[in-house]
N, C-alpha and C positions, 0 to 999 in steps of 0.2 A: 349723286350723294346717296349714302346709305345710313338710315337711322338705326343705331344699334342700342340694345337694351342691357342694362346692368353690366356696364363695362368697368373694369378696373382702371383706376387713374394712377396707380403706382408707377407705371413706366412713363407717364405723361407729365410728371412734375418732378423737379430736382430734389425735393425732400424725400421722395420715394416712400411716402406713407401709404399703407395698404387701405385704401378707401375705394368705393365704387360710386358711379353716377347712374341715376335712373335711366337717362337717355344720353346718347353721345352721337355727334355728327361732325364730320370734317368738311370745311368749306375750302375748296382749292382755287376757286375763281370768284370774282365779284358777282358774276351771275348766280353762283351758288348762294352767296349771301342774300341777294335779293329774293331768290326762290324761297329761302328759309323764312324770310320776313313775310312772305305771302301766306304762310301757314299760320293763321291767327290762333289756332289751338296751341301751337308750339310756343308762340311768344307770350301767351298768357301764363305759362308756368315759369318758375324761377329759371333764370338764364345765367350762365357763367361763360364769359368769353375767355378762352384759353389760347395763349400763344406758345411760348416755350416752357411755360410752367415753372419759371425760375424765380418767381417772386410771390409764391402762394404757399400757405400751410393749411392743409385740410385736417380738421379735428373730428370730422364725421363724414358719413356718406352724403353725397349731394342729391337731394330729392328734386331734381329738375333736369334740365338739358344742358350739357356742356357742349359748346360750339368751339371747335378748334379751328383757328384761322391759319390756313396754310397757303395763302396766295403768294405768288412769286412774280418777280419782275423788277428790273432797275432801268431807269431811263435818265439820260443826262442831256442838258441843252445849255448853251451859252446864256449867261445872265447879264453881264455888263462888260464883257471883255476881260476883266480881271477875275471875275467869279464865275462859277458854274453852278447850275441848279440841278441837283441830283434827287430824283423822286424814286422811292422804293415802296413796293407793296408791303403791307403790314406783316405778312407771313414770312418775309425774308429774315434769315438769321442775322442778328445784329452784328456779330463779329465778322461774318461773311461780307456784310456791306462795308465795314471799316477796312477790311483787307482789300476789297475791290477798289475803294477810293484811294487808298495809299498806293496801290500798284499803278493807278492811273496818274498819280502825282497831284491829287486834289487834297489840300490841307484843311484840317479842322477837327476831324474825328479821331485822329491817331491816339490821343490821350485816353480815349474811351475804348481802347482795344480790350478784347477778351471778356467784356461784360456779357454774361449769358442772357438769353432771351431773344425776342423778335423785335423788328422795327416798330411794329404797332404798339408794343408795350413801352417803348422808350419815352414818348411824350407824356404818357399817363403818369409815370413815376418821375419824369424829368431826371433821368439817370445822369450821374456825374462821377467823375474820378480825376484825380491828379490835376486839379485846378480848372477843369472844364465841365460845364453842364450842357446837356444836349440842347437846352433852350437857346444857347449862344449861337447855334448853327441852324435851328429850325426856321424855315420861311413860312410854310403852311402845313396844316394838318387837315386832311380830308376824311370825313366820316359820314355815316348814315344813321339816322334815328331808328331805333328798334320799333317803336310804336307806330310811327307814321311812314317810315320808309323814305323820308326826305333826306336828300344829300346836302351837306354843308362843307364849306372850306373855311377854316379859321386861320387868321394871321397869328403871328407870334403873340401879339398883345392880347388878342381875344382868348388865347389859351390860358391866361392868368397863371403863368408859371411861378412857382415858388420853390423853396428848398424841398426836393423830393416830392413835389406837389404840382397839381395843375387842375384846371376846371374839369378834366376827365376823371379825376380822382375825387372830386367834390360834387358839384351840382349835377354833373352829367354821368356820374358813376352808375353803371349798370343800365344806362339809357341809350348808349350808342355803340357802334362798331367802327373802329378806325380802319379805313381802307388803304390809305397811303400817307406817307410823310415826305415832304420836300425839304432838302437841306441846301443852304447857300454856302458853298465851299470855295476856298481860294485856289486858283490855278497857279501852280508854281513851276518854274523851269529850273532844271538842274544847273548849278547846285542849289538846293533849297535855301531860301532866305531865312536865316535864324531869327530875324526880327519878328517873324510871325509864329514862331514855335513857343510853346509853353514848356520850359525846361527846368524851372526852378521849384517844382512842387514835389514834396515827399522825397522818395528815394531815387527819383529820376536822375539827378546829377551824379550820385554815387554809382548808380547802375551803368550809366554811360561811361563813366571813368573806368569801371571794372571791365567794360567791354572794349576799352581802348579807343573809344570814339570821341574825338575832340570837337569835330564839327558835324553834328548829327543832322540828318534830314528827317522827313516825316517817317521814313522807313526805320531809321534808327530809333526814333522815339517810340514807335509802335513795338519794336523788338524789346526795348528796355521795359516798357510797361507790361508786355506779355511775360517777360522773365520774372518781374517782380510779383505779378499776380499768381503765376504758377508756383512760385516759391512760398508765398504767404497764404494762399487760399486753397482749400481742399478741392479736388476734382469731384464734382457731383456724380460723375459716372462711377466713382470709387466709393465715395462717402457722401450720403445724402445731406444736402444743405441748400440754402437759398442765398448764399453770399452774406452780405451785411444784414443782420437781423434787425438792428436798431438804427435810428437816425442819430446823427450827432446833434445833441441839444444846444439850443441857443439861449443864453441867459443874460440878464441885465449886467451892466458894467458894475453896479453896486454889489450885486450878488457875487460876481467874479472876484472883485477886490477882497471881499470878505473871505472867500475860499482861498484866495492867494495868500492871505495872512496865515491861514491854517495849513495850507499845503503849498509850499513855495515852488515845488516842481510841477505844478499843474500846467499842462500845455493848453494853448488857446490860439485862436485866430479870429480876426474881425468878421462880423456878419451883420451889415445893415443896422447900425446903431446898437448892436448887441455884441456879445462875445460867444463864439462857438467853442465848445469843449469836446474833445474826442471821446465818444462813448466807449471806445475800446480801453482808454486809460481809466475811466471811471470803473468799468467792469473789472479790469485787472486789479485795481486798488482794493476792490472788495473781495479779492481772492477767488474769482470764478474761473480764471483761465485754466483749461485742462481738466476741470471737474466733470464728472460723469455720474448720471443717475440712471441705472439700467442701460438702455441703448440711446438715451438722449444725453447730449453733452455739450460742453463748450470747447471749441477747437483749441488745442494746446499751443498753437502759434499765433492765433488771431482771436481774441476774446469776443470780437464783434460777431463772430460766426457761430451759430448753433448747428450741431450736426446730429444726424441720425446714423448711429453705428450699425444699424441693420434692421431691427424690428421695432423701433420706437413708434408709438402712436402719436398722432398729431396733438392729442390732449397732453401727453407726457412732455412734448416739446414746448407746448404753450404754458404748461405749469412751470417748467424750468424758466421760461422767459419772465413769467410773473414774479418768481422768486428773485431773479436778477434785478428786475425793476424795483422791487420793494427794498432790496438791500442798498441799491444806489441812492434811492430817495432817503432812506433812513440815515445814511452816512453823509451825503452831500446836499440833500434837499433839492435834488434835481430829478424831475420826472422824465424817464426815458420813454420814447415812443417807438413802437415797432415800425419797421420799414416795409415788412412783408404784409400781404393781404391775408387775413385769417378767415377761414370759412368753417 
């Protein structure tokens, strides 16, 4: 490992904001991680664990040490005859893992295709898309405490997963480094059994139809999801963004009925004794889609995505997000919550 000083973070996160970190180091093995934790002077300063940098917004330089986790490795072993346990190191590219599992014929992750980031970030955020959350597939999460160097393995229930949430985003935030994640996936034999596929969410049915696929397998579902995401979401290599900037808010049934009386076309779906309303619809109704302030803007095709058109600062993007949240609250009485981590 090599400890670097005053390194630009612009190429290391998908928003592409021009900020620097006081110190930077890349951990390529678990031994690297443990070696870092032995340097007590390092772990006393502010620490930021960075994976693919796809869910962060920097509003200023980071006056501490950024540790980029770049550990690699995927292992698989039989779980119970019908399922397989796939364990991936936290630095593995998320979509690379999904592609690997689909090619092996292991079902479960295909609806989560093309989500940017690393495996280690997936349980922190409890990433989800097209009717699937990663908590549905996680068996265990292995991590090490930064202060003590002690290693732990949490079961799914111990991770306290919620909507875009987990214990790693709450009480353990900034206190641990995730080392690996194990997923319990279904072993399928061709042709894929459609009973286990989630095909009825969002634009998937229409996309499969346009592809001419009547009986899709997991490869077909993955291709459909990839096509939808490429069409709807900007490529961060071309235009800086962190995907969905806001969570979809959950409101009470009473509040929803009141809004339904005022806005008959308001979309919704159930969410554990509440009603979830798409944040994109709320933002669009407030007239934000496609608006731009300098180099910070709202994507013209997906209002849930804030973009950096080139030289926007993190503060400019954050200010834009605050204006959006204020306008949504003023009109609908709903408080949006950022999905990205802001530093």
